[in-house]
Residue, then its C-alpha position, 0 to 999 in steps of 0.5 A: m659496639t666498641v667505644a673509646a672515651v677520650f677526656d681532656s684533664a684540666g677543666t674537664l676531669l679536674r677542677t683547675y686553678r690557675s695563676v698567671l703573671n704578666v712579666e712586663e707589667h709585673r702583675m697577676a692576670d685575670a685568674s678566670i682566663e684559660t691559658t689556652t684562650l690567652t695564648f690564642q689571643d695573639p698568633d705569636r704566642i706559644l704555651v709551653l709546659l716546663n718540667l721543673h720542680s716547684r720546691d727547687i725553684m722556690d729556694k732560688n734567688p728571686e732576682g736571678l733570671l728565669s732563663t738562667y735557672l732553666t738552663e742550669a737546671g736542665v729543665r725540659f719543656g713541651i709545646s702545649c699549643g699555639r696558633r702557629v706551627i713552630v719548631s722546638d729549637v725556636v722555643r728553646d732559644i727564647l726560653y733559655e735566652d730571655s733577659t726579662a723574666k726573673i725567678s721571682d716571676m715563677q715563684a709568685v705564680i707557684r706560691d699563689c696557685w699552691m695557696k689557692v688549691s691547698q686550702r681545698s685539697d690535700n692531693f693535687a697536681l701542680n704544673a708550671g709553664a710559660i707563654i712565650n712570644l715569637r714576635t718579641k722573643k720574650i717570656e710574656f707570662t709565667i703560669t702555674a696550674a693545679g687541679y684535683p678531680f671533680p666529685g664523682v670522677r673515679e666512680m664515672i670512670t669505673m662505670l665506663h670500664g664496667l660498660g667495656v669502654a676504653v678510657f683515655i686522657a689526652s691533655g696538654d699537661r705533663t705526662e708525669k703529673l697526669a699519670l698520678i691523676a690517672d692512678q687516682i681515678g683508675i685510668p691505666r697509665n698506658r692510656v694517658h697522653g700528655i703534652a698533647t697539642p690540639v693537633t695531637k689530640a685530634q690525631i689521637v682521636q683519629n687513631l682510635k677511630t681505626e680501632y673502635d666503632v665509636v670514639v667520644m671526645t669530652g673537653d672544655g676549651i678551645n684546645d679541644l676543638s679539633a679533637m671534638k671535630a674529629a670524634d664521632v661524638a663530641i661532649l662539651t663540659v662547662q662544669q669549670e667556670g669561664a667563658r668559651p667561644e661559641i664554636l665549641f657549643e656549635t661543635a658539641d653534640y652534647v653540652i653538660e654541666n657535670i662531668c659525670q653526665a658523660a658516662r650516662i650519655i655513653r651508656e645510653m648510646i651503647l644501650n641504644s645500639e644494642t636494642g636498635 
């Protein structure tokens, strides 16, 4: 039996810390809320990943407009998720023409997130993003997320490879950052799918089902739901703290409290197939 195991990154393979700032209210939002959950609370919200260099923007005038910086620096973006199908041109117009968010709004979340994570790990991936609103045509939230592998992740991946399992990452995070994490935990870069929306994740699972006998999807949030439904086996991990919609528990074949348990489930599944 051939098996492919697909993992989300933030909150699944990585202990993740987030900093979110409400631009209009100029205050930090509840750090425990998932950015995907925050996005899905309003059908007009779109979560966007920004391919910016945090060190560069930290040197800029905090009073300048974020949209001006994004334009002048040629910052690329990727659409991570949202409840509506949207074309990139609409997102681009909002990002590059917004007159509300300042550079300081992005600097604040980068600074806050970096301080949280740097106290816990010397090696982490930091991603910046924003939530835009299609109704107001504004940048509603600035976001930074950073994470590092949960204990035992590399050993878990090694175990799966030893079982002959093909391991993939499908995540809404930037591919460049994911590649560095993949190097740390032993996943080949050609099996890393970044800036994957919920629809894209499900399609990745569907595509793998044409190549492998069994495809396992492991995730921790609502953005993994479609991929979990598409998979032959769905695993929900709750190692990352935070509330989750009940539908995730209803969809999952297994609920685990430690990501390393995923390898044991897959190992048992393979052994059962060989003896059955």
